[in-house]
N, C-alpha and C positions, 0 to 999 in steps of 0.2 A: 280623162284622168282616172275614173275609178276602173275603167278596162287595162290600163296600165299599172294602176298601184296592183288589182289583184296579179298582174302577171310572173311583177318581182316580187309577190310575197311568194308563188308557186313555184321560184327561181331555189335549188339548192344550196346557191350563194344566200341568199335569206334566212335559208331555215337551216345552215348551221348557225347562226346567231340564235337560234332560240336554246330555251333550256334542256340540258341532255345531251343535245348535239355533239357538243366541242369531242365525245365519246369517238365516233363519226372517224375525226381527225385523225386520233392517234391510231384506229385501226386504218386508215389508209397509209398510214406512213409502214405499218407493218407489214402491210401488202407489198409495198415500195421496196422493204429492206425484202422479202421472199422472192420477189420478184429480181432484185439483182443477183439471189443466190442461185436460183433456177437457169436464168440465163446469162451472166459474168461466171458465176463460181462450178453451174453443172450439176448442181446438186438435185438427181432425179426429176430434171426438166419437163421429162414427157406428162408428172404429174403437179409437177408443183408450179409450175407455170400457170398452169388452167386453175388452180387451187389459189392460184396469190391473186389471180385475173376477179373471181368471182368472187375472193373479199372485198377487192376495190370497188365493184359493182355494186353489190348488197350494202356498202356503207355510204353510198353515195345518195346522200338525202332527196327526197322527191322521185328517185327513180323506181323506185316501189315495183323492183323484180322480184324480190322475194317477202315472203309473208310469215313471220313466223307463229303466225295463231292458229294459219290452218294444220299446223301438225305439231299442235302445242297438248302435252301431256300425253305424248308418245303415240299417238294415235293420228293416220289421215281424218280432218271433218271434212267430209265430201259433203256434207247442204252449207256450208261457209266459202267453201270449192267453188262451188257452182252461182256463189254468189247470194242466197239467201241471208237475210239478217241474220246477225246473233242475237240468240233468244237467254232470257234471265235463266233458267234452266242448266242451258252448257256455258254460260258464265261462270252460274256460282260453281256448279262443279269443276272446271278446270282450276279455279284460284281455290276450291278445296286441295286439288292435288294438288299444289305447289306450283303453279307456272306462274312465273314473273309479273310482276304486276307490270313492268314497262309494256311488257308481249300483250298484258289484258288491255291498258291502254290506247294500244293499236286498234282495235276494235269494240267499243264500247256495244252494251245492249241497245239492243232498235238499227244497229249501224249494216252495213254489208261495203266488202273489199273487193275489188276486182281482180283476179288471179293474174301475174304477172310471168314475166317469160321462163324465168328461173322456179317457180312453184310449178309448173309443170313440167318442167325437166328433172325435178327434185323426186318425181314420184318415181324415175328408176331408180333412183339409191332407195327411197322408203321400202315400197316393193320387193327389193331384193333383185332387180332384175341386172341392173349396171354390174354387179362384182362380178356375180355367175357368170356373165358372159364375157368379164375378162380373165377369168377361171379357164373361156373355153379358149382365148386364144392363147393362154400362158400353156394349154396344154397340148397344143398344134405346133410347140414351138421347145417341146420339153424331149430330151431322150433320159426315159428312165435304164436305160442299158445298164449303165454304173453300179444302179440299185440290186436291179436283178442279179448282174452278175455277179454283187459280195450284200447279200440279204443283210450282214452285221448290219450295215449302214443304216437300218432302219433301226438300228435302237439308238444307234446315235441321234438320226435324227428325231426319237421321240426322249432322248435326255436333253436334247437342245428347249425341250418346249417348256424346261421348270422355269423360264423367265417370267412365264404369262403365270404359274402360278406361283409364282416366290413375289409375281408384282400382286396379286388377290389379295395376297396375306396382307403386305403393307399397305394398301391403302385401306383395308379395315379400318387401319389405325389412324387414319387421316380423317375417319367421319365419311368417307363413301357408301352410297347404298351397295348390295350384293350387285347389282345391274350395272353401277356403274366401276365395279372394282373388276369381273369380268370386260369388258369393255377396257378397262385402263390396262389390261393387263392382257392381253389380246396385240397388244403391241411389240410384247417381247416375242410374237412370232416373226417376227421381221417382214410380214406379209401384208401389205397397204388393204387390197379389196377387202380380205379377209375381216380386219382390224374394222375398216367401212361398213363390210356387214353385219359384224356383229354387233355395234355399235348403235348403227340404224335401228336395230328390233329392240336392244335394252336399253339402252341409256342416249336417245339421239340427241339430246340437249349437250351431249359432248363429243357431237359430233365432228365438228369445226377445230377444236386443239386438237384431239387423239389423232384425225387424218393429218393438221402440220405437224403433229409428234413424231407420227410412223415414218411419215415418209422422208422427213430430215435427216432423221436418224439411220433408216435404210441408206440415206446418201452417204451418212459418217460412220458406217460399216469399217472402212480401211482404216477410220482412225480409231472408232473405241478399241476394233477385236483385238490386234496387234498386242498393244501390253496385257491384256487379259491372258492370251496366248502365254506368253514368255513368261509371267507372273508363276503360272498354272504347272509350268513343265518343265524339265532339263534341257541340257545342250546336248545331252546325249538321246535323249525323246525326242525330238526335234531333227537330229537325222537322219531317222530311222528310216530306210528306204523299202519302197514297199514293190512286192511284183505286179507287173503288169496283168489288169483285169483277163477275165475269158473272155471269148468273143462271144456276144449272143444274138440267137437266133431268133428271124422274122414272126416263126410261131410264139417265142416266148413273150417277145414282146406287143403281141396282140392280146393272148390271152391274158397277162396284166392286166390292164386297164380294168377288162371285163370282172375280173375277179376282184379285184380291190373295192368296185363299185359295187360287187353282190355284200362281201364283206361288213365295207364299213357303214354302209345302207342299212343293213341289217342291225349292225352293232350298234351305232348312232342316226339312228333314223335325222337327227336336226343338220346332221352335215352332207346329208346327201344330196341336196342344191347344188351344192360348191361341188363335190368328188363328182358327183354325176356330169359334169359341166366340164371339170378338169378332166375327167378321163375320154369324156367323149371325144375333144379336143386332142389327146393322145392317141386314140383307135383310128382317128380321120388320117393321121400323119402315119403314123406305123401300118393301116392294111393297106395303101399304098394304090389304092384304089376311087379314092377320091380327091385327087390335085387340088379339083379346085376348089373346091369346103375350105382343104386344106389353110390353101392360100388367100381366103378371106376372111376366115377367123384367126387367122395370124396377122395378116394386113388392114385391110379394108375395114372390117368389122371391132376388132382388136381399138384401130387409132380412133373410130368413132365413138367408138364405145368411152375412152378412156379421156375425151375432149368434154365428155358429157357428163360423165363423173367426176372430175375435177373440179368443173365449173361450177357445179352444182353441188358436193362437197363444200367449196370455198365461200360461195353463200350462205350456212350455216354460221359462219364465224362473224354473227354479226357485235356490235360494241357490247351488247347486252349480256351475252354469253362468256363472250371470246375475255373480256375484261375482269377478270380474278383471280381471286387467291387459286379458287382450283385449275385456273390453266399453268399457272407456274408447278403447283404438283403435280399435273399431269404429266408436264414435260421432263422434269425431276425422273418419279417412277418411272418414265420411258427407257428413260440411261438406266436404270436402275434391272430392267427388263432384260434390253438388251446385256446387260453386265452377267445375268446369272443365264439366260441364255447361252451365249457364251462359253461360260465354263462349264455349262451343266451337259454339255457335249463333249468337251474335253476334259472332264474328270470321268466320265464313265468311258471314253477311250483308253485311263491310265488303269482303271478299273478290269477291263476286259483284256487288255493287256498280262495281266496278273495268272489268268487263266489260258491265256491261248501261246499256241507251238508259234506261229508267224507274227511275229508284231505286227500293230497300227500304228501308224504316225501320228499320236494323238494330238497335231495339229488339226486333223482335219475332223475332228468330232466340232469344231467351233463353225464348220460350214452346215452343222445342222440346223441352225435358223435359216428360212427359209429365203433369204435374200436371192435371188438366184439370181445370175452365175454369180454377182458379187462375194460372196461367203467364199463360195469355193477359189476364189482369186484369190483371196487372201489367203489362205490357206496354201495356194501355190505359191505368193511371192516370201510370205514369211520363211518357209520350208528351203525354199532355192536360195535366199539367205543365209541359213544356216547349212547347205549343203549343194552349191549348184550343180550339181548332178542330179538333184532327187526333184521329179516328177512327180505331185502330187494332185495336180486339177481334175484327173479323170475321178480318181479315187473319191475326194471329197465332194463331188457331184454327186457320190452315192447320198449321203447324208444331207444333201443341201435340198437336191428332188426330195429326201424323204421327208426333212420339212416342211415342203408344202403340204405331203399328204397331213403330217403330224402336226399344224397349224389350222386345220382343214377342221380334223375330228375335235382337238380341243377348244375349236370356237364350236362346233357341235354338243362334245357335255358341256361346256359353261350354258349354253341356250336352253339343254335339258333341263339342267339343274333351277336356272333363275329366270329363263323365258314366261 
C-alpha cells in the first residue's frame, strides 16, 4: 500500500492539488490557445506550434523536463546541471541577485536535480547557437538583389528600427531595467530569432513572454500595419508607381555578403555572430558552387533548429515567470514597437520624397520591419488596392531585407551598451 501511495503522490494529478500548482493549469490553458492559433489560424505555425507545446510540457507538474534554477540569474550553472548539490554560497548569491523564491525553492541547499530533456536542449538558446543557425538558413533563402539595386532601401530598413528604440524608452517609464528594456524593444525589429538571441543574453527571465509576443505580432503584421500605413499617407502618395529595378549581376551579389560582414563586424562586433551566419548562408546561395550546402541550410538544418528553438523557448514560459503584470506590459509594448517601426519607415520615405526627383511610394517604407517576406507583401497588397496596376513587391523587398540587417545591428548596439 505504501508503494501505491508513493506512486499516486508522484503523479501530476496529485501535484496539481498542491499549493501554487493551480497556476500551471492557467499556463496549460494558454498553451492550448496558442496551439489553436498556430494550427487553426496559422499564426506563424512553424515556431508558434513548438513554442506552445514547449509551454505545455514545462507546466506539467512532475514531468521535470525544464528547471529554471539551472539558468537562474542569467548564467548557466554548470555545476548544478552536472548533478552537484546546491551550495549555501550559490544559494545566497542567487537570492541576492533577485531570483524568485519559487525558483530557489525547487533546489534547496544540499539538494541536487537531474537535468531534463529541455534543460539540455535549452543550452542551444542560452549559448546563442540556435538563433545564429536560423539566420544561416534565412540567408540561404534571401535575395539581396532588390536592396543592391536600390541602396536607398537601406535607409528605410534603418528607419523602421525606430520601434526598437522608442519601445526601449517607453519601457523605462514602466520600471524595467536597461537590459530588460533592450530585450522588449527588440520585438520592434519583427525578427523572432534576433529577439530570442538578445533576450537570452540580456534578460533570460523574460524569454518566454518576449518570444510569444514577437512571433504572435509577426503573424499579425497584415492586421497591424495597414491602418498605420493609411493614416500616415495620402491617396496621392499611395498610388505612386515606381520603375522596375535594374538587374543585379552575380558578382555584385557575391561581393555584397562579404562586404556587409566585414563592415558590420568592425562597426558593431556584438552583431558579428548574427550577421556572419546570415551572410554565410547568402554567400552559399549566390556563389552557386555549394548547392548541397545551400539546400541543407535552408531545409534540413533550418527545420531541425526551428523545432529545438521553439520547443525550448516555450519551456521558459513557466507559471512563475509568465503569469505576471510584466507579461501584460510586454505584450502591450510589443504592439507599440511594431507600430513605431512601421511608422518610422513610412515617414522616412515621405521625407526622402521631398528631396528626390524620382519619388518612391512611401508604402514600401513599412516593409522595413524585418518580417520577411510578409511585410513586403503587405506593402504590395495595400498598394494594389489603391492602384491595381501598381506592383510594389520587389521594391518593398529592398527595405524588407535591409530590416533584417538593421535589426541585427540594433541588437548588437544594445548588447554592446548593456551586455
